[in-house]
DRENDO-1510 file (C-alpha; in Angstrom, 1 decimal, always signed):
<recs>
REC; n; res; u; v; w
REC; 1; UNK; +118.8; +88.0; +92.9 .
REC; 2; UNK; +115.5; +89.2; +94.3 .
REC; 3; UNK; +112.4; +91.1; +92.8 .
REC; 4; UNK; +111.0; +93.3; +95.5 .
REC; 5; UNK; +107.5; +94.8; +95.4 .
REC; 6; UNK; +106.2; +97.7; +97.4 .
REC; 7; UNK; +102.7; +96.6; +98.6 .
REC; 8; UNK; +99.9; +98.8; +100.0 .
REC; 9; UNK; +97.5; +97.2; +102.4 .
REC; 10; UNK; +93.7; +97.9; +103.2 .
REC; 11; UNK; +92.0; +96.2; +105.9 .
REC; 12; UNK; +94.6; +93.3; +106.0 .
REC; 13; UNK; +94.2; +92.8; +102.1 .
REC; 14; UNK; +96.7; +93.9; +99.3 .
REC; 15; UNK; +95.4; +96.7; +97.1 .
REC; 16; UNK; +94.7; +95.8; +93.4 .
REC; 17; UNK; +97.7; +97.8; +92.2 .
REC; 18; UNK; +100.0; +95.8; +94.5 .
REC; 19; UNK; +98.5; +92.4; +93.3 .
REC; 20; UNK; +99.0; +93.5; +89.8 .
REC; 21; UNK; +102.7; +94.6; +90.5 .
REC; 22; UNK; +103.4; +91.2; +92.5 .
REC; 23; UNK; +102.0; +89.4; +89.3 .
REC; 24; UNK; +104.3; +91.0; +86.9 .
REC; 25; UNK; +107.0; +90.7; +89.5 .
REC; 26; UNK; +106.6; +87.1; +89.7 .
REC; 27; UNK; +107.0; +86.8; +85.8 .
REC; 28; UNK; +110.1; +88.8; +85.9 .
REC; 29; UNK; +111.5; +86.8; +88.8 .
REC; 30; UNK; +110.9; +83.6; +86.8 .
REC; 31; UNK; +112.7; +85.1; +83.7 .
REC; 32; UNK; +115.7; +86.2; +85.8 .
REC; 33; UNK; +115.9; +83.2; +87.8 .
REC; 34; UNK; +115.3; +85.3; +91.0 .
REC; 35; UNK; +113.2; +85.3; +94.0 .
REC; 36; UNK; +110.0; +87.2; +94.4 .
REC; 37; UNK; +109.6; +89.3; +97.8 .
REC; 38; UNK; +107.3; +91.8; +98.9 .
REC; 39; UNK; +107.4; +94.7; +101.4 .
REC; 40; UNK; +104.4; +96.1; +103.5 .
REC; 41; UNK; +103.8; +97.8; +106.8 .
REC; 42; UNK; +101.1; +95.3; +107.9 .
REC; 43; UNK; +102.3; +91.7; +108.5 .
REC; 44; UNK; +98.5; +90.7; +107.7 .
REC; 45; UNK; +99.5; +90.8; +104.1 .
REC; 46; UNK; +101.6; +87.7; +104.3 .
REC; 47; UNK; +98.8; +85.5; +103.1 .
REC; 48; UNK; +97.8; +87.7; +100.1 .
REC; 49; UNK; +101.7; +88.2; +99.3 .
REC; 50; UNK; +102.3; +84.4; +99.2 .
REC; 51; UNK; +99.3; +83.9; +97.0 .
REC; 52; UNK; +100.7; +86.0; +94.4 .
REC; 53; UNK; +104.0; +84.5; +94.8 .
REC; 54; UNK; +106.0; +86.1; +97.3 .
REC; 55; UNK; +108.3; +83.9; +99.2 .
REC; 56; UNK; +109.4; +86.6; +101.8 .
REC; 57; UNK; +107.3; +89.7; +103.2 .
REC; 58; UNK; +109.5; +92.3; +104.5 .
REC; 59; UNK; +107.6; +94.3; +107.2 .
REC; 60; UNK; +108.4; +97.6; +108.9 .
REC; 61; UNK; +106.4; +99.4; +111.7 .
REC; 62; UNK; +106.1; +102.5; +109.8 .
REC; 63; UNK; +102.6; +103.5; +110.4 .
REC; 64; UNK; +100.5; +105.8; +108.0 .
REC; 65; UNK; +102.3; +106.8; +104.9 .
REC; 66; UNK; +105.2; +109.3; +105.4 .
REC; 67; UNK; +107.7; +109.5; +102.4 .
REC; 68; UNK; +110.8; +109.8; +104.7 .
REC; 69; UNK; +110.0; +107.0; +106.8 .
REC; 70; UNK; +108.8; +104.7; +104.0 .
REC; 71; UNK; +111.8; +105.6; +101.9 .
REC; 72; UNK; +114.0; +104.5; +104.8 .
REC; 73; UNK; +112.1; +101.4; +105.5 .
REC; 74; UNK; +112.1; +100.3; +101.8 .
REC; 75; UNK; +115.7; +101.1; +101.5 .
REC; 76; UNK; +116.2; +98.6; +104.3 .
REC; 77; UNK; +114.1; +96.1; +102.8 .
REC; 78; UNK; +116.0; +96.4; +99.5 .
REC; 79; UNK; +119.3; +95.8; +101.4 .
REC; 80; UNK; +118.1; +93.1; +103.3 .
REC; 81; UNK; +116.7; +91.3; +100.2 .
REC; 82; UNK; +119.5; +92.1; +97.8 .
REC; 83; UNK; +116.8; +93.3; +95.4 .
REC; 84; UNK; +117.9; +93.9; +91.7 .
REC; 85; UNK; +114.5; +94.8; +90.7 .
REC; 86; UNK; +112.0; +97.1; +92.7 .
REC; 87; UNK; +108.5; +97.4; +91.5 .
REC; 88; UNK; +105.8; +99.8; +92.9 .
REC; 89; UNK; +102.1; +100.2; +91.9 .
REC; 90; UNK; +101.2; +103.5; +90.2 .
REC; 91; UNK; +99.3; +104.8; +93.1 .
REC; 92; UNK; +99.9; +108.0; +94.6 .
REC; 93; UNK; +102.1; +106.6; +97.3 .
REC; 94; UNK; +104.1; +104.5; +94.7 .
REC; 95; UNK; +104.7; +107.5; +92.4 .
REC; 96; UNK; +105.9; +109.5; +95.4 .
REC; 97; UNK; +108.1; +106.8; +96.8 .
REC; 98; UNK; +110.0; +105.6; +93.6 .
REC; 99; UNK; +111.9; +108.8; +92.7 .
REC; 100; UNK; +112.9; +109.1; +96.2 .
REC; 101; UNK; +114.2; +105.5; +96.5 .
REC; 102; UNK; +116.0; +106.2; +93.1 .
REC; 103; UNK; +117.7; +109.3; +94.5 .
REC; 104; UNK; +118.8; +107.5; +97.6 .
REC; 105; UNK; +120.1; +104.5; +95.8 .
REC; 106; UNK; +121.4; +106.4; +92.6 .
REC; 107; UNK; +119.4; +104.2; +90.6 .
REC; 108; UNK; +117.3; +104.4; +87.4 .
REC; 109; UNK; +113.4; +104.5; +87.4 .
REC; 110; UNK; +110.9; +104.0; +84.9 .
REC; 111; UNK; +107.4; +105.6; +85.6 .
REC; 112; UNK; +103.9; +104.5; +84.5 .
REC; 113; UNK; +105.1; +101.5; +82.7 .
REC; 114; UNK; +102.6; +99.2; +80.8 .
REC; 115; UNK; +105.1; +96.6; +79.7 .
REC; 116; UNK; +108.1; +95.0; +81.4 .
REC; 117; UNK; +110.6; +92.2; +80.6 .
REC; 118; UNK; +114.0; +91.0; +81.8 .
REC; 119; UNK; +116.3; +90.7; +78.8 .
REC; 120; UNK; +120.0; +90.6; +78.5 .
REC; 121; UNK; +120.4; +91.1; +82.4 .
REC; 122; UNK; +118.5; +94.3; +82.2 .
REC; 123; UNK; +115.0; +95.5; +83.0 .
REC; 124; UNK; +113.2; +96.7; +79.8 .
REC; 125; UNK; +110.1; +98.9; +80.3 .
REC; 126; UNK; +107.7; +100.6; +78.0 .
REC; 127; UNK; +106.0; +103.8; +79.0 .
REC; 128; UNK; +103.9; +106.4; +77.3 .
REC; 129; UNK; +105.2; +109.7; +76.3 .
REC; 130; UNK; +103.7; +112.9; +74.7 .
REC; 131; UNK; +100.5; +112.6; +76.5 .
REC; 132; UNK; +100.1; +109.0; +75.3 .
REC; 133; UNK; +100.7; +109.8; +71.7 .
REC; 134; UNK; +103.7; +107.5; +71.6 .
REC; 135; UNK; +105.5; +104.9; +73.7 .
REC; 136; UNK; +109.1; +104.9; +74.8 .
REC; 137; UNK; +111.0; +101.6; +75.4 .
REC; 138; UNK; +113.8; +102.1; +77.9 .
REC; 139; UNK; +116.5; +99.9; +79.7 .
REC; 140; UNK; +117.6; +100.5; +83.1 .
REC; 141; UNK; +121.1; +99.5; +83.7 .
REC; 142; UNK; +121.4; +100.3; +87.3 .
REC; 143; UNK; +120.9; +97.9; +90.3 .
REC; 144; UNK; +118.3; +98.1; +91.6 .
REC; 145; UNK; +116.2; +98.8; +88.7 .
REC; 146; UNK; +113.1; +100.7; +89.7 .
REC; 147; UNK; +109.6; +100.9; +87.9 .
REC; 148; UNK; +106.1; +101.9; +88.7 .
REC; 149; UNK; +103.4; +100.0; +87.1 .
REC; 150; UNK; +100.4; +101.5; +85.3 .
REC; 151; UNK; +97.3; +100.2; +87.1 .
REC; 152; UNK; +95.1; +97.7; +85.0 .
REC; 153; UNK; +97.9; +97.2; +82.8 .
REC; 154; UNK; +99.0; +94.0; +84.2 .
REC; 155; UNK; +96.6; +91.2; +85.1 .
REC; 156; UNK; +96.5; +90.1; +88.8 .
REC; 157; UNK; +97.2; +86.3; +88.8 .
REC; 158; UNK; +97.4; +84.1; +91.9 .
REC; 159; UNK; +100.3; +81.6; +91.9 .
REC; 160; UNK; +98.7; +79.4; +94.5 .
REC; 161; UNK; +101.6; +79.8; +97.0 .
REC; 162; UNK; +101.3; +79.5; +100.9 .
REC; 163; UNK; +101.8; +82.5; +103.2 .
REC; 164; UNK; +105.0; +84.6; +102.8 .
REC; 165; UNK; +107.8; +84.2; +105.4 .
REC; 166; UNK; +107.7; +87.5; +107.5 .
REC; 167; UNK; +111.1; +89.2; +107.9 .
REC; 168; UNK; +111.2; +92.3; +110.2 .
REC; 169; UNK; +113.2; +95.5; +108.9 .
REC; 170; UNK; +113.4; +98.8; +110.7 .
REC; 171; UNK; +112.0; +102.2; +109.8 .
REC; 172; UNK; +113.8; +105.3; +110.5 .
REC; 173; UNK; +112.5; +107.3; +113.4 .
REC; 174; UNK; +114.3; +110.5; +112.7 .
REC; 175; UNK; +111.6; +111.8; +110.0 .
REC; 176; UNK; +111.5; +115.5; +109.9 .
REC; 177; UNK; +107.7; +115.3; +109.1 .
REC; 178; UNK; +104.9; +113.5; +110.7 .
REC; 179; UNK; +101.1; +112.6; +109.7 .
REC; 180; UNK; +98.9; +114.8; +111.7 .
REC; 181; UNK; +95.6; +113.7; +110.3 .
REC; 182; UNK; +94.3; +111.6; +107.4 .
REC; 183; UNK; +91.2; +112.6; +105.7 .
REC; 184; UNK; +89.3; +110.0; +103.8 .
REC; 185; UNK; +86.6; +111.1; +101.2 .
REC; 186; UNK; +83.1; +110.7; +102.6 .
REC; 187; UNK; +80.5; +108.3; +101.1 .
REC; 188; UNK; +81.4; +104.8; +99.4 .
REC; 189; UNK; +82.6; +106.2; +96.1 .
REC; 190; UNK; +84.7; +103.8; +94.3 .
REC; 191; UNK; +88.2; +105.1; +93.3 .
REC; 192; UNK; +88.9; +105.7; +89.6 .
REC; 193; UNK; +92.4; +104.7; +90.1 .
REC; 194; UNK; +91.6; +101.0; +90.6 .
REC; 195; UNK; +88.2; +100.8; +88.9 .
REC; 196; UNK; +87.7; +98.3; +86.2 .
REC; 197; UNK; +84.7; +100.4; +84.9 .
REC; 198; UNK; +84.5; +104.1; +84.9 .
REC; 199; UNK; +81.6; +106.4; +83.8 .
REC; 200; UNK; +82.8; +109.9; +83.2 .
REC; 201; UNK; +80.8; +113.1; +82.8 .
REC; 202; UNK; +81.8; +116.4; +80.9 .
REC; 203; UNK; +80.5; +119.7; +80.3 .
REC; 204; UNK; +77.8; +118.2; +78.2 .
REC; 205; UNK; +76.0; +117.7; +81.6 .
REC; 206; UNK; +75.4; +121.5; +81.9 .
REC; 207; UNK; +75.3; +121.6; +85.7 .
REC; 208; UNK; +76.8; +119.8; +88.8 .
REC; 209; UNK; +73.4; +118.2; +89.9 .
REC; 210; UNK; +73.3; +116.4; +86.6 .
REC; 211; UNK; +76.1; +114.1; +87.7 .
REC; 212; UNK; +73.5; +112.1; +89.5 .
REC; 213; UNK; +72.6; +110.3; +86.2 .
REC; 214; UNK; +76.4; +109.6; +85.8 .
REC; 215; UNK; +76.4; +108.1; +89.4 .
REC; 216; UNK; +73.3; +106.2; +88.7 .
REC; 217; UNK; +74.8; +104.4; +85.7 .
REC; 218; UNK; +78.3; +103.8; +87.6 .
REC; 219; UNK; +76.6; +102.3; +90.5 .
REC; 220; UNK; +74.3; +100.2; +88.4 .
REC; 221; UNK; +77.3; +98.6; +86.6 .
REC; 222; UNK; +79.7; +98.5; +89.5 .
REC; 223; UNK; +81.9; +101.2; +88.4 .
REC; 224; UNK; +83.4; +104.4; +89.7 .
REC; 225; UNK; +82.4; +108.1; +88.6 .
REC; 226; UNK; +85.1; +110.0; +86.5 .
REC; 227; UNK; +85.0; +113.6; +85.3 .
REC; 228; UNK; +86.6; +116.0; +82.9 .
REC; 229; UNK; +88.6; +118.9; +83.9 .
REC; 230; UNK; +86.1; +121.3; +82.9 .
REC; 231; UNK; +83.7; +120.0; +85.5 .
REC; 232; UNK; +86.2; +119.9; +88.3 .
REC; 233; UNK; +87.1; +123.5; +87.6 .
REC; 234; UNK; +83.6; +124.5; +87.6 .
REC; 235; UNK; +83.2; +123.0; +91.0 .
REC; 236; UNK; +80.5; +120.4; +89.8 .
REC; 237; UNK; +82.6; +117.5; +91.4 .
REC; 238; UNK; +85.6; +116.9; +93.5 .
REC; 239; UNK; +89.1; +116.7; +92.0 .
REC; 240; UNK; +89.5; +113.0; +93.1 .
REC; 241; UNK; +87.2; +112.2; +90.2 .
REC; 242; UNK; +89.1; +114.1; +87.5 .
REC; 243; UNK; +90.5; +111.9; +84.7 .
REC; 244; UNK; +93.4; +113.4; +82.5 .
REC; 245; UNK; +96.8; +114.8; +82.4 .
REC; 246; UNK; +96.2; +117.2; +85.3 .
REC; 247; UNK; +94.0; +114.4; +87.2 .
REC; 248; UNK; +94.5; +110.8; +87.2 .
REC; 249; UNK; +95.7; +108.5; +84.5 .
REC; 250; UNK; +93.4; +105.4; +84.2 .
REC; 251; UNK; +93.2; +102.3; +82.3 .
REC; 252; UNK; +89.9; +100.5; +83.1 .
REC; 253; UNK; +88.4; +97.7; +81.1 .
REC; 254; UNK; +85.4; +100.0; +80.1 .
REC; 255; UNK; +85.6; +103.7; +80.0 .
REC; 256; UNK; +82.1; +105.4; +79.1 .
REC; 257; UNK; +82.5; +109.0; +78.4 .
REC; 258; UNK; +79.3; +111.1; +78.4 .
REC; 259; UNK; +79.2; +114.7; +77.3 .
REC; 260; UNK; +83.0; +114.7; +77.2 .
REC; 261; UNK; +84.3; +116.3; +74.1 .
REC; 262; UNK; +87.9; +114.7; +74.3 .
REC; 263; UNK; +90.3; +117.5; +74.9 .
REC; 264; UNK; +93.9; +116.4; +74.5 .
REC; 265; UNK; +94.7; +116.4; +78.2 .
REC; 266; UNK; +91.6; +114.3; +78.9 .
REC; 267; UNK; +92.5; +111.6; +76.3 .
REC; 268; UNK; +96.0; +111.5; +77.8 .
REC; 269; UNK; +94.4; +110.3; +81.0 .
REC; 270; UNK; +92.1; +107.5; +79.5 .
REC; 271; UNK; +93.0; +106.5; +76.0 .
REC; 272; UNK; +94.7; +103.4; +77.3 .
REC; 273; UNK; +91.4; +102.1; +78.5 .
REC; 274; UNK; +90.6; +98.5; +76.9 .
REC; 275; UNK; +87.2; +99.6; +75.7 .
REC; 276; UNK; +85.9; +103.1; +75.2 .
REC; 277; UNK; +82.2; +104.1; +74.7 .
REC; 278; UNK; +81.4; +107.7; +73.8 .
REC; 279; UNK; +78.2; +109.4; +74.2 .
REC; 280; UNK; +78.0; +112.9; +72.7 .
REC; 281; UNK; +75.6; +114.9; +70.7 .
REC; 282; UNK; +78.4; +116.5; +68.5 .
REC; 283; UNK; +79.4; +113.9; +65.8 .
REC; 284; UNK; +82.7; +115.8; +65.4 .
REC; 285; UNK; +83.8; +115.5; +69.0 .
REC; 286; UNK; +87.4; +114.3; +69.1 .
REC; 287; UNK; +86.4; +111.6; +71.7 .
REC; 288; UNK; +84.9; +109.7; +68.8 .
REC; 289; UNK; +88.3; +109.2; +67.2 .
REC; 290; UNK; +89.4; +106.9; +69.9 .
REC; 291; UNK; +86.2; +105.4; +70.8 .
REC; 292; UNK; +85.5; +101.7; +70.2 .
REC; 293; UNK; +81.8; +102.5; +70.2 .
REC; 294; UNK; +80.3; +106.0; +69.6 .
REC; 295; UNK; +76.7; +107.0; +70.2 .
REC; 296; UNK; +75.7; +110.3; +68.6 .
REC; 297; UNK; +72.7; +111.6; +70.8 .
REC; 298; UNK; +71.5; +113.3; +74.0 .
REC; 299; UNK; +73.1; +111.8; +77.0 .
REC; 300; UNK; +70.0; +112.9; +79.1 .
REC; 301; UNK; +68.0; +110.4; +77.2 .
REC; 302; UNK; +70.6; +107.8; +76.6 .
REC; 303; UNK; +72.2; +107.4; +80.1 .
REC; 304; UNK; +68.9; +106.9; +82.0 .
REC; 305; UNK; +67.8; +104.4; +79.5 .
REC; 306; UNK; +71.1; +102.5; +79.5 .
REC; 307; UNK; +70.9; +102.3; +83.3 .
REC; 308; UNK; +67.5; +101.0; +83.2 .
REC; 309; UNK; +68.6; +98.2; +80.8 .
REC; 310; UNK; +71.6; +97.4; +83.2 .
REC; 311; UNK; +69.2; +97.1; +86.3 .
REC; 312; UNK; +66.8; +94.9; +84.2 .
REC; 313; UNK; +69.7; +92.7; +82.9 .
REC; 314; UNK; +71.0; +92.5; +86.6 .
REC; 315; UNK; +67.5; +91.5; +87.8 .
REC; 316; UNK; +67.6; +88.3; +85.6 .
</recs>
């Protein structure tokens, strides 16, 4: 029996979502008396995969992400490893790949899970439903059982193992699609998907130019810049920064919401954050209902002052 984890690699290193998926995968493998293996398209990930407990790294020369090619390659890795559990980090690629694999293998899949356990010979998962208002616990009886893990829901913990053994698998070459071009966002903005700290701005900023104070604080504390749907719709900031049901679902250690009222669709995307700080001049704003710390006041005064305090603290 094997637990197989789909891993994404950037500059020869595993992405955070993949490290987290390997960590929970290792715990599942220990509970089930199984082996832990990883899949990647870069053999350079063997060291990283081994550090997080993988004994084998299945590698396919699949190039840039292409759903059809990667589905075929992952299917080959699942067959080669005899995987009973397949985990994928909740990235754009992971969420795209999981249902395709499930359809190919006639298997069950649980998406965006924040808890996983092996019990009674089945994979049990907890996932949010109704925009995060409740949780559903499901058991996947198929083999393999497939799940995508919510980013930041599982701590990434090294096991101290050596480099994983590299095993080559083939990737299908008969894909009907091909990657023509990959566009990467300009600048060095940290992605909200994997960030431990996010500072988000809402309509309270009044205009797009005022996102500069959000960026100043985010950069000062080493965080990413988030945004509400209203600001994205208004063209103040790119969609890649949008947090919410129609944007990205995030679970950082710290979420600072400045001028964000707290619409239901926004709360659905960030309510699982470990610590929430809300800054809004309206004491009745819905965001305060879920905030761990609420500050009623003018964000144009509070955010710059907070930024300066962070800089002073770091200077010491």
